[in-house]
C-alpha angles and dihedrals in degrees: 000000000000115000138189126237089277091057093251120141117258086210092249138087143191115237124192115203128197095242142017090242092058092047093051091048092052090051093049093049101041112027107110094007134102116258089225111027111249094013132092131345129316113273126244104214122176142134112287120239122221118220089253092059096048095038096251107335138316094302092056088047092055094042087224098299109129096208119149134200109219114193136185097031119155115282092233095051115112131191094272091052093051093046089054091054095044101041093093091064096063146279113344112211094179141357121188125172110214115238139188127236089277092055093252119144115253087210093251139087147195115235124188116200128198094244143016090244093057091047092049090049094051091051094049091047101041111028111108094008135098116260087224114030111248093011131093134343128323109267127244107215123176143138111285117236121224122220090255093054091052090053094255105345136303089298090064093043091052093040090239096310116125096201120146133201108222116195140187093033117161112275092234094052117113134191094273093051090050091049091054093053094047103037092097092065097062144283114340111214094179137359119188127174110212113237136190125233089278092056091251120143117258088208092248138084147196115235127189118202127198094243141010090247091061 
């Protein structure tokens, strides 16, 4: 458990598993969910990055730009709505809801804060939580990565493969259900719900699109 100088928990921890498969399974099963159902906050579970991997820590990775990706916002929410919800976290330099070619919201946004401290506070307070308690989905809030940071963009990072991990889907959802929900975003080359040894859904899936743009 990570602690501050006073020995108080920072509400986060580093966990080392015996294999990559075990670690990936823990991420798939726990990220965005409560450790004990009905108790506490939703967990944020991901692979840890060493200082070498991120060039000396998160600040170096972001090169001083406090820009956040905010996912799973309500489809009807516009820039002004989002500004109103986020204003309490600090100075908002820019707020932009991402939209498709038809002008429809992609249910995510890019938000530029005035400082790294404000951006980090927004992540700590909002990631895995509802923007309005009791309404909508749990947000996914993280630092946005530029093309340079990704080594030439997501295409370079993924080696040309437009494959997505989709988490927190309904346990009863199968591949056909997921195809129906995602068909409007583009050509679906492959949709696979991840399942355990008993054939039960892990509430997540891998989806391969026809292009990186989609």
